[in-house]
C-alpha positions in Angstrom: 46.4 -125.2 -60.7 47.0 -127.9 -63.1 43.6 -129.0 -64.5 45.0 -130.9 -67.5 44.7 -134.3 -65.7 42.5 -135.5 -62.9 43.5 -138.4 -60.7 40.6 -140.9 -60.8 42.2 -144.1 -59.4 42.6 -144.7 -55.7 45.7 -146.7 -56.6 47.5 -143.6 -57.8 50.9 -143.4 -56.1 50.2 -140.0 -54.6 47.0 -141.2 -53.0 48.7 -144.3 -51.7 51.3 -142.1 -50.1 48.6 -139.8 -48.6 46.9 -142.8 -47.0 50.2 -144.1 -45.7 51.0 -140.7 -44.1 47.4 -140.4 -42.7 47.9 -143.8 -41.0 51.2 -142.8 -39.5 53.3 -145.1 -41.6 55.6 -142.5 -43.1 58.2 -141.1 -40.8 58.9 -137.4 -41.2 55.7 -136.5 -43.0 52.4 -135.1 -41.7 48.8 -135.3 -43.1 47.0 -132.0 -43.2 43.3 -132.0 -44.1 40.9 -129.1 -44.4 41.0 -125.5 -45.4 41.7 -123.9 -42.0 44.5 -126.4 -41.2 46.0 -126.0 -44.7 46.1 -122.2 -44.2 47.7 -122.6 -40.9 50.4 -125.0 -42.3 51.2 -122.6 -45.1 51.2 -119.5 -42.9 53.5 -121.3 -40.5 55.9 -121.9 -43.4 55.7 -125.7 -43.0 57.5 -127.3 -46.0 54.8 -128.8 -48.2 55.6 -131.7 -50.5 52.2 -132.6 -52.0 48.8 -130.8 -52.4 45.7 -132.8 -53.3 42.4 -131.0 -54.1 39.1 -132.5 -54.9 38.1 -131.7 -58.5 34.6 -130.9 -57.5 35.7 -128.2 -55.0 38.7 -126.8 -56.8 36.8 -123.9 -58.3 35.3 -122.9 -54.9 36.1 -119.3 -54.0 37.4 -120.4 -50.6 40.4 -121.9 -52.4 41.6 -118.8 -54.1 43.7 -117.5 -51.3 44.9 -121.0 -50.5 46.1 -121.6 -54.1 47.9 -118.2 -53.9 49.8 -119.4 -50.8 50.5 -122.8 -52.5 51.9 -120.9 -55.5 54.6 -119.4 -53.3 55.7 -122.8 -52.2 56.0 -123.9 -55.9 53.9 -127.0 -55.1 51.4 -127.7 -57.9 48.0 -128.8 -56.6 46.9 -132.1 -58.0 43.2 -132.5 -58.9 41.5 -135.7 -57.6 38.1 -137.0 -58.6 35.6 -137.0 -55.7 35.4 -140.8 -55.2 39.2 -141.1 -55.3 39.6 -138.2 -52.9 37.2 -139.9 -50.4 39.8 -142.7 -50.2 42.3 -140.4 -48.5 40.1 -138.3 -46.4 40.2 -138.7 -42.6 36.9 -136.9 -42.0 33.4 -137.9 -43.1 32.6 -134.4 -44.4 35.9 -133.6 -46.1 36.6 -130.1 -47.3 38.4 -131.3 -50.4 42.0 -130.4 -49.5 44.9 -132.5 -48.2 48.5 -131.4 -47.9 51.4 -133.5 -47.1 54.1 -131.6 -45.2 57.5 -132.2 -43.6 57.3 -132.9 -39.8 58.5 -129.9 -37.9 61.9 -130.4 -36.4 61.9 -130.4 -32.6 64.2 -131.4 -29.8 64.7 -130.6 -26.2 67.6 -128.3 -27.3 65.1 -126.3 -29.4 62.9 -125.6 -26.3 65.9 -124.1 -24.6 66.3 -122.5 -21.2 64.5 -119.1 -21.6 60.9 -118.0 -21.9 57.7 -119.4 -20.6 56.9 -122.8 -19.1 57.3 -126.1 -20.7 54.3 -128.5 -20.7 54.7 -132.2 -20.2 51.9 -134.6 -21.2 52.3 -138.0 -19.6 50.5 -141.0 -21.2 47.8 -138.8 -22.7 46.4 -141.2 -25.3 43.3 -139.2 -26.4 44.5 -137.3 -29.5 41.8 -134.6 -29.3 42.7 -133.8 -25.7 46.4 -133.8 -26.6 45.9 -131.4 -29.5 43.7 -129.1 -27.5 46.5 -128.8 -24.9 49.0 -128.1 -27.6 46.8 -125.2 -28.8 46.4 -123.9 -25.2 50.1 -124.2 -24.5 50.9 -122.0 -27.5 48.2 -119.5 -26.6 49.4 -119.2 -23.1 53.0 -118.5 -23.9 54.6 -121.9 -23.3 57.9 -122.4 -25.1 57.5 -126.1 -25.8 55.6 -129.3 -25.1 56.8 -132.8 -24.4 54.9 -136.0 -24.6 55.9 -139.2 -22.9 56.1 -142.7 -24.3 52.5 -144.1 -24.5 50.9 -140.8 -25.4 49.0 -140.2 -28.6 50.9 -138.9 -31.7 50.8 -135.1 -31.7 50.8 -135.0 -35.5 48.0 -137.5 -36.1 45.1 -136.1 -38.1 42.8 -135.9 -35.0 45.4 -134.2 -32.8 46.3 -131.7 -35.5 42.7 -130.7 -36.0 42.4 -130.1 -32.3 45.6 -128.1 -32.1 44.3 -125.9 -35.0 47.8 -125.4 -36.3 49.6 -124.8 -33.1 51.7 -128.0 -33.5 53.2 -126.4 -36.6 54.7 -123.6 -34.5 55.1 -124.7 -30.9 58.1 -127.1 -30.5 56.6 -130.6 -29.7 59.0 -133.3 -28.6 57.5 -136.7 -28.6 58.0 -140.1 -26.9 60.4 -139.0 -24.1 60.4 -141.2 -21.0 59.0 -139.5 -17.9 62.3 -139.9 -16.1 64.3 -138.4 -18.9 61.9 -135.4 -19.2 62.2 -134.7 -15.4 65.9 -135.0 -15.5 66.2 -132.6 -18.5 64.0 -130.1 -16.7 66.1 -130.2 -13.6 69.3 -129.8 -15.6 67.7 -126.7 -17.2 66.8 -125.2 -13.8 63.0 -125.6 -14.3 60.8 -126.2 -11.2 59.0 -129.5 -11.9 55.3 -129.1 -11.2 52.5 -131.7 -11.6 48.8 -131.0 -11.7 47.3 -133.6 -9.4 43.8 -133.8 -7.8 45.5 -134.3 -4.4 48.1 -131.6 -4.9 49.6 -129.9 -1.9 48.7 -126.4 -2.9 46.0 -124.7 -5.0 47.3 -123.6 -8.5 46.5 -120.0 -7.4 48.8 -120.2 -4.3 52.2 -121.0 -5.8 54.8 -118.6 -7.2 54.6 -118.7 -11.0 57.6 -116.5 -11.5 60.3 -119.3 -11.7 60.3 -121.1 -15.0 58.5 -124.4 -14.6 57.9 -127.7 -16.3 54.2 -128.3 -15.8 53.1 -131.9 -16.1 49.6 -133.2 -16.8 48.7 -136.9 -16.6 46.0 -138.7 -18.5 42.5 -138.5 -17.1 42.5 -142.3 -16.6 45.9 -142.8 -14.9 47.4 -139.6 -13.7 50.8 -140.1 -12.0 52.0 -143.0 -9.8 53.8 -142.6 -6.5 57.3 -142.9 -7.9 56.5 -140.3 -10.6 55.2 -137.8 -8.0 58.2 -138.4 -5.8 60.4 -137.0 -8.6 58.3 -133.8 -8.9 59.3 -130.7 -6.9 55.7 -129.5 -6.4 52.1 -130.7 -6.9 49.2 -128.3 -7.5 45.4 -128.9 -7.6 42.4 -127.1 -8.9 39.9 -126.8 -6.1 36.5 -128.2 -7.2 33.0 -127.8 -5.7 29.7 -129.6 -5.8 31.2 -133.0 -5.6 32.8 -132.8 -9.0 35.8 -135.2 -8.9 37.8 -134.0 -11.8 38.0 -131.8 -14.9 38.7 -132.6 -18.6 42.5 -132.5 -19.2 42.3 -129.6 -21.7 40.2 -127.6 -19.3 42.6 -128.2 -16.4 45.6 -127.3 -18.6 43.9 -124.0 -19.7 43.1 -123.0 -16.1 46.6 -123.6 -14.9 48.6 -122.3 -17.9 46.6 -119.1 -18.1 46.9 -118.5 -14.4 50.7 -118.9 -14.8 50.6 -116.4 -17.7 48.6 -113.9 -15.7 50.9 -114.1 -12.7 54.1 -113.8 -14.9 52.7 -110.7 -16.5 51.9 -108.9 -13.3 
């Protein structure tokens, strides 16, 4: 680590760039904050362009393995004074490490026609919920995830923290219209399936063997009639004790892991 110079001004060009990436103003770059997320980015071989480390924390033993991984990328960590580092942090209790990396390439072609289900998130505007579903989708064997126009950014700092690194590995295609996503799925031979509180069948009653596009709507809006009319099948999670609905990430976990269990039988 280069300790010959410490960045002390919040007007430093690298810190300005970091804030711009953090705020979603730099296409193609992603803001990665925290030790765990930095490890996940490096272990996922995400191309890193900049590494910023708080000078007060740079000697912490937790950073030794991280610095070793950074050395392999040939990216020299830049030391930043504590007050200047606070100007780029997205969290109140920052862990003193920010990486800027290249946005993972993803397209509908990358998702392909083989493997597990594809997840579609429709107008999901809560980044923490969205990130949690990305993590669940990877863990359950999904081969990709699509977000529709109007959804939160999957690579925003909050969504990335919730995905715990899964967004670095699972292909995530953003800002596709609902109609285009359904049309693509049907061309690829996927059974289009929507989780809906008034679904025609329980999620445990359908055949999970065919490859499916599994769509989840936002907790606030769900799907409208026209959208549901384009879907092959709707499924519900039966609820008891007058509970009206579940958190989106919980619902996705129940359905995706049931699909995984049934595929593996």
